[in-house]
C-alpha positions in Angstrom: -13.2 -25.0 -14.0 -13.5 -22.3 -16.9 -17.3 -22.0 -16.2 -16.8 -21.5 -12.4 -14.0 -18.9 -13.1 -16.5 -17.1 -15.4 -19.3 -17.3 -12.8 -16.9 -15.9 -10.2 -15.9 -13.1 -12.5 -19.5 -11.9 -12.9 -20.4 -12.4 -9.3 -17.3 -10.3 -8.0 -17.3 -7.7 -10.7 -19.0 -4.9 -8.6 -16.1 -5.3 -6.1 -13.3 -5.7 -8.6 -11.2 -2.8 -7.4 -12.0 -3.0 -3.6 -8.8 -4.8 -2.5 -5.8 -2.5 -2.2 -2.8 -3.6 -0.3 -1.7 -0.1 0.6 -3.8 3.1 1.0 -3.6 6.0 -1.8 -0.9 8.6 -1.1 -2.3 11.1 1.4 -4.9 8.7 2.9 -5.5 9.7 6.5 -4.2 7.3 8.9 -6.9 5.5 11.2 -6.3 2.9 13.7 -8.6 1.1 16.4 -5.9 1.2 18.9 -5.4 4.9 18.6 -9.2 5.7 18.6 -9.4 3.7 21.8 -6.7 5.6 23.4 -4.2 2.6 23.6 -1.3 4.1 22.0 0.3 4.7 25.4 0.2 2.5 28.6 -1.8 3.6 31.3 0.0 4.4 34.4 -1.9 2.5 36.8 -1.5 -0.8 35.0 -4.5 -2.5 33.7 -5.2 -5.6 31.6 -5.3 -4.8 27.9 -6.5 -7.2 25.2 -6.3 -6.1 21.7 -7.7 -8.6 19.2 -7.2 -8.2 15.4 -9.9 -10.4 13.7 -9.2 -11.2 10.0 -12.1 -10.3 7.7 -14.6 -9.0 10.4 -16.5 -6.4 8.5 -19.4 -4.3 10.0 -22.7 -6.1 9.6 -25.1 -4.5 7.0 -28.4 -6.3 7.6 -30.7 -5.2 10.4 -30.6 -8.7 11.9 -26.9 -9.1 11.8 -26.3 -5.6 13.4 -28.6 -6.6 16.1 -26.7 -9.6 16.8 -23.4 -8.0 16.6 -24.5 -5.1 19.1 -26.1 -7.6 21.4 -22.8 -9.6 21.6 -20.6 -6.5 22.2 -22.9 -4.6 24.4 -23.5 -7.1 27.1 -24.4 -5.5 30.3 -22.2 -7.7 32.4 -19.2 -6.5 30.5 -20.0 -2.9 30.8 -19.4 -3.2 34.7 -16.0 -4.7 34.2 -14.6 -3.5 30.9 -14.5 -0.4 28.7 -15.7 -1.8 25.3 -15.4 0.5 22.3 -16.0 0.0 18.5 -15.7 1.8 15.3 -14.4 1.1 11.8 -11.1 1.8 10.0 -10.5 1.6 6.3 -9.3 -2.0 5.1 -6.0 -2.5 3.2 -4.3 -5.6 2.3 -4.4 -8.7 4.5 -4.6 -9.4 8.1 -0.8 -8.6 8.4 -1.3 -5.3 7.4 -4.0 -4.8 10.1 -1.5 -6.2 12.6 1.0 -3.6 11.5 -1.5 -0.8 11.5 -2.9 -1.7 15.0 0.3 -2.7 16.9 2.8 -0.2 15.3 0.4 2.8 14.4 1.3 3.0 10.6 0.3 1.7 7.2 3.0 -1.1 6.3 3.7 -4.3 4.9 5.6 -6.9 7.2 7.8 -8.0 4.3 9.5 -4.5 4.1 8.7 -3.0 7.5 11.6 -1.5 9.4 10.9 -2.9 12.7 14.4 -1.7 14.0 13.1 1.8 13.7 9.7 1.3 14.7 7.9 2.1 18.1 5.2 -0.7 18.3 2.8 -1.1 21.1 4.1 -4.3 22.6 7.5 -2.8 23.0 5.9 0.3 24.6 4.0 -1.6 26.8 6.8 -3.8 27.8 8.9 -0.9 28.8 6.1 0.3 30.9 6.2 -2.9 32.8 3.4 -4.8 31.2 3.7 -8.6 30.2 3.1 -8.7 26.7 1.8 -11.8 24.8 0.9 -12.6 21.2 -1.6 -15.6 20.4 -2.4 -16.6 17.0 -4.4 -19.8 16.3 -2.7 -20.7 13.3 1.0 -21.8 12.4 3.7 -19.2 12.8 5.2 -20.0 9.6 2.0 -18.5 7.8 3.0 -15.1 6.7 6.3 -15.7 8.3 5.1 -14.7 11.8 7.8 -16.6 13.6 10.2 -14.3 12.1 8.6 -10.9 12.5 6.6 -11.3 15.7 9.6 -11.2 17.8 10.5 -8.0 16.3 7.5 -6.4 17.8 9.0 -7.0 21.2 6.4 -9.4 22.8 7.5 -11.1 25.9 5.7 -14.5 24.8 4.5 -15.7 21.5 2.1 -18.5 21.1 1.0 -20.1 17.9 -1.5 -23.0 17.3 0.7 -25.8 18.8 1.4 -23.9 21.8 -2.3 -23.1 22.2 -3.4 -26.6 21.7 -0.8 -27.7 24.3 -2.1 -25.1 26.7 -5.7 -26.7 26.3 -7.2 -25.1 23.1 -8.9 -27.9 21.0 -7.4 -28.4 17.4 -10.0 -27.0 14.7 -9.9 -28.2 11.1 -10.8 -26.5 8.0 -8.9 -24.5 5.3 -6.7 -23.2 8.0 -6.4 -25.7 10.6 -5.1 -24.7 14.0 -6.4 -23.8 17.5 -10.0 -23.3 17.9 -10.4 -19.5 18.2 -13.3 -19.8 20.7 -11.0 -21.6 23.1 -8.3 -18.8 23.2 -10.3 -16.4 25.5 -10.0 -19.0 28.3 -6.3 -19.1 27.8 -6.0 -15.4 27.9 -8.1 -15.4 31.1 -5.5 -17.8 32.7 
């Protein structure tokens, strides 16, 4: 165990200070939902899907970039969807990204003041949209069963709900509903 920890230390030394839970003071705010113009609901009501993917970085190798671009720039999609992409600075865990994208601020869910927030699900709900959150893992992880309702979603589904609705169970370190089955549930 000691030898493996030493190998890990050497292998990760170049990225030692890359993880920061919060940005430095004065760091400009960036969110994909803002850059895509989703901060206010469209008057003509349309379907909007926001997907926050944990640990999806921009590809760096030529082969990975080509695969990524081909996947997101499908000609068939362009006739039906507005697809945009970009990058934003990364701070903290996936929950930080959820607060950033859904509430438009840097924040940690543990001490975020949901009562004074103006998050997208609540804004879209007030505009007449039906808002649903889907997460392929258990709601107890990162206490989502407690704070997701404070975002004002109409409906919240975690792994057990998604599996009951037809997603297959997937194993691994974080067993839950198979992510690749969730788009079909969104479509339904």
